[in-house]
PyMOL Python script that loads the backbone (N, CA, C, O; Angstrom):
from pymol import cmd

cmd.read_pdbstr("""\
ATOM      1  N   MET A   1     -14.222  29.259 -30.681  1.00  0.00           N
ATOM      2  CA  MET A   1     -14.741  28.286 -29.758  1.00  0.00           C
ATOM      3  C   MET A   1     -14.470  28.760 -28.341  1.00  0.00           C
ATOM      4  O   MET A   1     -13.391  29.268 -28.035  1.00  0.00           O
ATOM      5  N   ARG A   2     -15.441  28.589 -27.505  1.00  0.00           N
ATOM      6  CA  ARG A   2     -15.324  29.012 -26.109  1.00  0.00           C
ATOM      7  C   ARG A   2     -14.341  28.096 -25.382  1.00  0.00           C
ATOM      8  O   ARG A   2     -14.293  26.896 -25.653  1.00  0.00           O
ATOM      9  N   THR A   3     -13.565  28.655 -24.467  1.00  0.00           N
ATOM     10  CA  THR A   3     -12.640  27.875 -23.644  1.00  0.00           C
ATOM     11  C   THR A   3     -13.146  27.859 -22.210  1.00  0.00           C
ATOM     12  O   THR A   3     -14.201  28.417 -21.906  1.00  0.00           O
ATOM     13  N   ASN A   4     -12.383  27.212 -21.328  1.00  0.00           N
ATOM     14  CA  ASN A   4     -12.764  27.193 -19.917  1.00  0.00           C
ATOM     15  C   ASN A   4     -12.438  28.511 -19.216  1.00  0.00           C
ATOM     16  O   ASN A   4     -12.736  28.667 -18.032  1.00  0.00           O
ATOM     17  N   ILE A   5     -11.838  29.452 -19.922  1.00  0.00           N
ATOM     18  CA  ILE A   5     -11.528  30.778 -19.388  1.00  0.00           C
ATOM     19  C   ILE A   5     -12.554  31.757 -19.948  1.00  0.00           C
ATOM     20  O   ILE A   5     -12.662  31.920 -21.163  1.00  0.00           O
ATOM     21  N   GLU A   6     -13.308  32.410 -19.060  1.00  0.00           N
ATOM     22  CA  GLU A   6     -14.362  33.325 -19.501  1.00  0.00           C
ATOM     23  C   GLU A   6     -13.793  34.441 -20.371  1.00  0.00           C
ATOM     24  O   GLU A   6     -12.820  35.099 -20.000  1.00  0.00           O
ATOM     25  N   GLY A   7     -14.410  34.645 -21.526  1.00  0.00           N
ATOM     26  CA  GLY A   7     -13.985  35.700 -22.437  1.00  0.00           C
ATOM     27  C   GLY A   7     -12.809  35.326 -23.318  1.00  0.00           C
ATOM     28  O   GLY A   7     -12.321  36.166 -24.075  1.00  0.00           O
ATOM     29  N   CYS A   8     -12.339  34.083 -23.241  1.00  0.00           N
ATOM     30  CA  CYS A   8     -11.213  33.621 -24.056  1.00  0.00           C
ATOM     31  C   CYS A   8     -11.726  32.602 -25.068  1.00  0.00           C
ATOM     32  O   CYS A   8     -12.388  31.634 -24.695  1.00  0.00           O
ATOM     33  N   PHE A   9     -11.424  32.815 -26.345  1.00  0.00           N
ATOM     34  CA  PHE A   9     -11.891  31.950 -27.414  1.00  0.00           C
ATOM     35  C   PHE A   9     -10.695  31.441 -28.207  1.00  0.00           C
ATOM     36  O   PHE A   9      -9.702  32.154 -28.355  1.00  0.00           O
ATOM     37  N   ALA A  10     -10.779  30.207 -28.722  1.00  0.00           N
ATOM     38  CA  ALA A  10      -9.663  29.587 -29.434  1.00  0.00           C
ATOM     39  C   ALA A  10     -10.105  29.143 -30.823  1.00  0.00           C
ATOM     40  O   ALA A  10     -11.284  28.885 -31.065  1.00  0.00           O
ATOM     41  N   ALA A  11      -9.129  29.059 -31.734  1.00  0.00           N
ATOM     42  CA  ALA A  11      -9.426  28.606 -33.093  1.00  0.00           C
ATOM     43  C   ALA A  11      -8.162  28.070 -33.745  1.00  0.00           C
ATOM     44  O   ALA A  11      -7.048  28.383 -33.326  1.00  0.00           O
ATOM     45  N   GLY A  12      -8.353  27.258 -34.777  1.00  0.00           N
ATOM     46  CA  GLY A  12      -7.232  26.788 -35.587  1.00  0.00           C
ATOM     47  C   GLY A  12      -6.453  25.650 -34.966  1.00  0.00           C
ATOM     48  O   GLY A  12      -7.021  24.812 -34.266  1.00  0.00           O
ATOM     49  N   ASP A  13      -5.158  25.615 -35.218  1.00  0.00           N
ATOM     50  CA  ASP A  13      -4.310  24.507 -34.794  1.00  0.00           C
ATOM     51  C   ASP A  13      -4.293  24.310 -33.283  1.00  0.00           C
ATOM     52  O   ASP A  13      -4.022  23.204 -32.814  1.00  0.00           O
ATOM     53  N   ILE A  14      -4.572  25.344 -32.521  1.00  0.00           N
ATOM     54  CA  ILE A  14      -4.519  25.235 -31.068  1.00  0.00           C
ATOM     55  C   ILE A  14      -5.616  24.335 -30.504  1.00  0.00           C
ATOM     56  O   ILE A  14      -5.477  23.820 -29.394  1.00  0.00           O
ATOM     57  N   VAL A  15      -6.707  24.138 -31.252  1.00  0.00           N
ATOM     58  CA  VAL A  15      -7.805  23.309 -30.749  1.00  0.00           C
ATOM     59  C   VAL A  15      -7.667  21.842 -31.148  1.00  0.00           C
ATOM     60  O   VAL A  15      -8.485  21.024 -30.725  1.00  0.00           O
ATOM     61  N   GLY A  16      -6.673  21.484 -31.938  1.00  0.00           N
ATOM     62  CA  GLY A  16      -6.415  20.077 -32.237  1.00  0.00           C
ATOM     63  C   GLY A  16      -6.378  19.730 -33.712  1.00  0.00           C
ATOM     64  O   GLY A  16      -6.690  20.540 -34.584  1.00  0.00           O
ATOM     65  N   ALA A  17      -5.980  18.486 -33.951  1.00  0.00           N
ATOM     66  CA  ALA A  17      -5.834  17.971 -35.316  1.00  0.00           C
ATOM     67  C   ALA A  17      -7.198  17.768 -35.959  1.00  0.00           C
ATOM     68  O   ALA A  17      -8.185  17.676 -35.230  1.00  0.00           O
ATOM     69  N   PRO A  18      -7.310  17.693 -37.256  1.00  0.00           N
ATOM     70  CA  PRO A  18      -6.249  17.828 -38.256  1.00  0.00           C
ATOM     71  C   PRO A  18      -5.857  19.289 -38.461  1.00  0.00           C
ATOM     72  O   PRO A  18      -6.683  20.189 -38.313  1.00  0.00           O
ATOM     73  N   TYR A  19      -4.613  19.510 -38.796  1.00  0.00           N
ATOM     74  CA  TYR A  19      -4.101  20.860 -38.972  1.00  0.00           C
ATOM     75  C   TYR A  19      -4.232  21.262 -40.438  1.00  0.00           C
ATOM     76  O   TYR A  19      -3.335  21.005 -41.240  1.00  0.00           O
ATOM     77  N   GLN A  20      -5.343  21.887 -40.779  1.00  0.00           N
ATOM     78  CA  GLN A  20      -5.614  22.291 -42.151  1.00  0.00           C
ATOM     79  C   GLN A  20      -6.069  23.744 -42.160  1.00  0.00           C
ATOM     80  O   GLN A  20      -6.776  24.191 -41.256  1.00  0.00           O
ATOM     81  N   TYR A  21      -5.659  24.469 -43.183  1.00  0.00           N
ATOM     82  CA  TYR A  21      -5.989  25.891 -43.226  1.00  0.00           C
ATOM     83  C   TYR A  21      -7.490  26.133 -43.296  1.00  0.00           C
ATOM     84  O   TYR A  21      -7.974  27.097 -42.703  1.00  0.00           O
ATOM     85  N   ILE A  22      -8.235  25.301 -43.991  1.00  0.00           N
ATOM     86  CA  ILE A  22      -9.673  25.523 -44.114  1.00  0.00           C
ATOM     87  C   ILE A  22     -10.374  25.277 -42.781  1.00  0.00           C
ATOM     88  O   ILE A  22     -11.351  25.950 -42.453  1.00  0.00           O
ATOM     89  N   LYS A  23      -9.872  24.311 -42.016  1.00  0.00           N
ATOM     90  CA  LYS A  23     -10.409  24.050 -40.674  1.00  0.00           C
ATOM     91  C   LYS A  23     -10.140  25.250 -39.775  1.00  0.00           C
ATOM     92  O   LYS A  23     -11.016  25.674 -39.022  1.00  0.00           O
ATOM     93  N   ALA A  24      -8.936  25.793 -39.853  1.00  0.00           N
ATOM     94  CA  ALA A  24      -8.577  26.955 -39.039  1.00  0.00           C
ATOM     95  C   ALA A  24      -9.442  28.161 -39.398  1.00  0.00           C
ATOM     96  O   ALA A  24      -9.858  28.909 -38.514  1.00  0.00           O
ATOM     97  N   ALA A  25      -9.713  28.353 -40.682  1.00  0.00           N
ATOM     98  CA  ALA A  25     -10.547  29.483 -41.108  1.00  0.00           C
ATOM     99  C   ALA A  25     -11.970  29.330 -40.585  1.00  0.00           C
ATOM    100  O   ALA A  25     -12.561  30.296 -40.102  1.00  0.00           O
ATOM    101  N   GLY A  26     -12.517  28.135 -40.678  1.00  0.00           N
ATOM    102  CA  GLY A  26     -13.867  27.890 -40.176  1.00  0.00           C
ATOM    103  C   GLY A  26     -13.957  28.077 -38.678  1.00  0.00           C
ATOM    104  O   GLY A  26     -14.914  28.670 -38.180  1.00  0.00           O
ATOM    105  N   GLU A  27     -12.970  27.576 -37.954  1.00  0.00           N
ATOM    106  CA  GLU A  27     -12.961  27.727 -36.504  1.00  0.00           C
ATOM    107  C   GLU A  27     -12.730  29.177 -36.101  1.00  0.00           C
ATOM    108  O   GLU A  27     -13.237  29.629 -35.075  1.00  0.00           O
ATOM    109  N   GLY A  28     -11.967  29.901 -36.904  1.00  0.00           N
ATOM    110  CA  GLY A  28     -11.797  31.333 -36.642  1.00  0.00           C
ATOM    111  C   GLY A  28     -13.122  32.062 -36.748  1.00  0.00           C
ATOM    112  O   GLY A  28     -13.410  32.960 -35.956  1.00  0.00           O
ATOM    113  N   ASN A  29     -13.921  31.678 -37.719  1.00  0.00           N
ATOM    114  CA  ASN A  29     -15.248  32.261 -37.882  1.00  0.00           C
ATOM    115  C   ASN A  29     -16.123  31.946 -36.671  1.00  0.00           C
ATOM    116  O   ASN A  29     -16.806  32.830 -36.155  1.00  0.00           O
ATOM    117  N   ILE A  30     -16.107  30.700 -36.218  1.00  0.00           N
ATOM    118  CA  ILE A  30     -16.883  30.304 -35.042  1.00  0.00           C
ATOM    119  C   ILE A  30     -16.418  31.078 -33.811  1.00  0.00           C
ATOM    120  O   ILE A  30     -17.244  31.557 -33.033  1.00  0.00           O
ATOM    121  N   ALA A  31     -15.110  31.205 -33.630  1.00  0.00           N
ATOM    122  CA  ALA A  31     -14.579  31.937 -32.478  1.00  0.00           C
ATOM    123  C   ALA A  31     -14.987  33.404 -32.528  1.00  0.00           C
ATOM    124  O   ALA A  31     -15.339  33.985 -31.501  1.00  0.00           O
ATOM    125  N   ALA A  32     -14.943  34.003 -33.705  1.00  0.00           N
ATOM    126  CA  ALA A  32     -15.335  35.411 -33.844  1.00  0.00           C
ATOM    127  C   ALA A  32     -16.805  35.601 -33.504  1.00  0.00           C
ATOM    128  O   ALA A  32     -17.158  36.539 -32.790  1.00  0.00           O
ATOM    129  N   LEU A  33     -17.660  34.728 -34.006  1.00  0.00           N
ATOM    130  CA  LEU A  33     -19.090  34.831 -33.700  1.00  0.00           C
ATOM    131  C   LEU A  33     -19.355  34.599 -32.216  1.00  0.00           C
ATOM    132  O   LEU A  33     -20.213  35.260 -31.632  1.00  0.00           O
ATOM    133  N   SER A  34     -18.631  33.671 -31.605  1.00  0.00           N
ATOM    134  CA  SER A  34     -18.776  33.423 -30.172  1.00  0.00           C
ATOM    135  C   SER A  34     -18.340  34.637 -29.362  1.00  0.00           C
ATOM    136  O   SER A  34     -18.979  34.986 -28.370  1.00  0.00           O
ATOM    137  N   ALA A  35     -17.259  35.277 -29.779  1.00  0.00           N
ATOM    138  CA  ALA A  35     -16.779  36.469 -29.080  1.00  0.00           C
ATOM    139  C   ALA A  35     -17.782  37.612 -29.191  1.00  0.00           C
ATOM    140  O   ALA A  35     -18.020  38.321 -28.214  1.00  0.00           O
ATOM    141  N   VAL A  36     -18.370  37.797 -30.363  1.00  0.00           N
ATOM    142  CA  VAL A  36     -19.372  38.855 -30.549  1.00  0.00           C
ATOM    143  C   VAL A  36     -20.589  38.586 -29.668  1.00  0.00           C
ATOM    144  O   VAL A  36     -21.109  39.504 -29.033  1.00  0.00           O
ATOM    145  N   THR A  37     -21.042  37.344 -29.625  1.00  0.00           N
ATOM    146  CA  THR A  37     -22.179  36.978 -28.777  1.00  0.00           C
ATOM    147  C   THR A  37     -21.861  37.251 -27.313  1.00  0.00           C
ATOM    148  O   THR A  37     -22.699  37.777 -26.580  1.00  0.00           O
ATOM    149  N   TYR A  38     -20.659  36.896 -26.887  1.00  0.00           N
ATOM    150  CA  TYR A  38     -20.214  37.132 -25.512  1.00  0.00           C
ATOM    151  C   TYR A  38     -20.203  38.625 -25.192  1.00  0.00           C
ATOM    152  O   TYR A  38     -20.693  39.040 -24.141  1.00  0.00           O
ATOM    153  N   LEU A  39     -19.651  39.422 -26.086  1.00  0.00           N
ATOM    154  CA  LEU A  39     -19.589  40.867 -25.855  1.00  0.00           C
ATOM    155  C   LEU A  39     -20.981  41.495 -25.852  1.00  0.00           C
ATOM    156  O   LEU A  39     -21.251  42.397 -25.059  1.00  0.00           O
ATOM    157  N   ASP A  40     -21.863  41.028 -26.727  1.00  0.00           N
ATOM    158  CA  ASP A  40     -23.244  41.524 -26.730  1.00  0.00           C
ATOM    159  C   ASP A  40     -23.939  41.214 -25.408  1.00  0.00           C
ATOM    160  O   ASP A  40     -24.689  42.038 -24.885  1.00  0.00           O
ATOM    161  N   LYS A  41     -23.686  40.024 -24.871  1.00  0.00           N
ATOM    162  CA  LYS A  41     -24.279  39.627 -23.595  1.00  0.00           C
ATOM    163  C   LYS A  41     -23.776  40.526 -22.465  1.00  0.00           C
ATOM    164  O   LYS A  41     -24.561  40.959 -21.621  1.00  0.00           O
ATOM    165  N   ILE A  42     -22.480  40.805 -22.447  1.00  0.00           N
ATOM    166  CA  ILE A  42     -21.910  41.691 -21.427  1.00  0.00           C
ATOM    167  C   ILE A  42     -22.507  43.089 -21.556  1.00  0.00           C
ATOM    168  O   ILE A  42     -22.872  43.705 -20.554  1.00  0.00           O
ATOM    169  N   LYS A  43     -22.608  43.588 -22.779  1.00  0.00           N
ATOM    170  CA  LYS A  43     -23.166  44.920 -23.023  1.00  0.00           C
ATOM    171  C   LYS A  43     -24.615  44.985 -22.544  1.00  0.00           C
ATOM    172  O   LYS A  43     -25.017  45.960 -21.909  1.00  0.00           O
ATOM    173  N   LYS A  44     -25.393  43.959 -22.846  1.00  0.00           N
ATOM    174  CA  LYS A  44     -26.797  43.920 -22.435  1.00  0.00           C
ATOM    175  C   LYS A  44     -26.909  43.888 -20.914  1.00  0.00           C
ATOM    176  O   LYS A  44     -27.737  44.595 -20.339  1.00  0.00           O
ATOM    177  N   ASN A  45     -26.085  43.076 -20.261  1.00  0.00           N
ATOM    178  CA  ASN A  45     -26.116  42.981 -18.802  1.00  0.00           C
ATOM    179  C   ASN A  45     -25.713  44.288 -18.138  1.00  0.00           C
ATOM    180  O   ASN A  45     -26.276  44.653 -17.106  1.00  0.00           O
ATOM    181  N   SER A  46     -24.744  45.000 -18.714  1.00  0.00           N
ATOM    182  CA  SER A  46     -24.312  46.268 -18.122  1.00  0.00           C
ATOM    183  C   SER A  46     -25.389  47.336 -18.272  1.00  0.00           C
ATOM    184  O   SER A  46     -25.528  48.195 -17.402  1.00  0.00           O
ATOM    185  N   LYS A  47     -26.150  47.294 -19.360  1.00  0.00           N
ATOM    186  CA  LYS A  47     -27.251  48.246 -19.542  1.00  0.00           C
ATOM    187  C   LYS A  47     -28.378  47.966 -18.556  1.00  0.00           C
ATOM    188  O   LYS A  47     -29.008  48.899 -18.059  1.00  0.00           O
ATOM    189  N   GLU A  48     -28.641  46.687 -18.267  1.00  0.00           N
ATOM    190  CA  GLU A  48     -29.710  46.320 -17.350  1.00  0.00           C
ATOM    191  C   GLU A  48     -29.386  46.718 -15.918  1.00  0.00           C
ATOM    192  O   GLU A  48     -30.296  46.973 -15.129  1.00  0.00           O
ATOM    193  N   GLU A  49     -28.097  46.774 -15.567  1.00  0.00           N
ATOM    194  CA  GLU A  49     -27.679  47.129 -14.213  1.00  0.00           C
ATOM    195  C   GLU A  49     -27.821  48.617 -13.942  1.00  0.00           C
ATOM    196  O   GLU A  49     -27.872  49.025 -12.782  1.00  0.00           O
ATOM    197  N   LYS A  50     -27.887  49.434 -14.981  1.00  0.00           N
ATOM    198  CA  LYS A  50     -27.957  50.889 -14.811  1.00  0.00           C
ATOM    199  C   LYS A  50     -29.337  51.328 -14.453  1.00  0.00           C
ATOM    200  O   LYS A  50     -29.578  52.522 -14.272  1.00  0.00           O
TER     201      LYS A  50
END
""", "prot")
cmd.dss("prot")
cmd.show_as("cartoon", "prot")
cmd.util.cbc("prot")
cmd.orient("prot")
């Protein structure tokens, strides 16, 4: 999950209750996909600047 800090993503117990392992695993997946999307966007923007 995206945070208010650019390029920083959070998952699991740090994002709030309920504290369950399956919730943490699902949020970890969301955070990973968000991070990949963010990195792809940065990569695309850096290629366009060249």
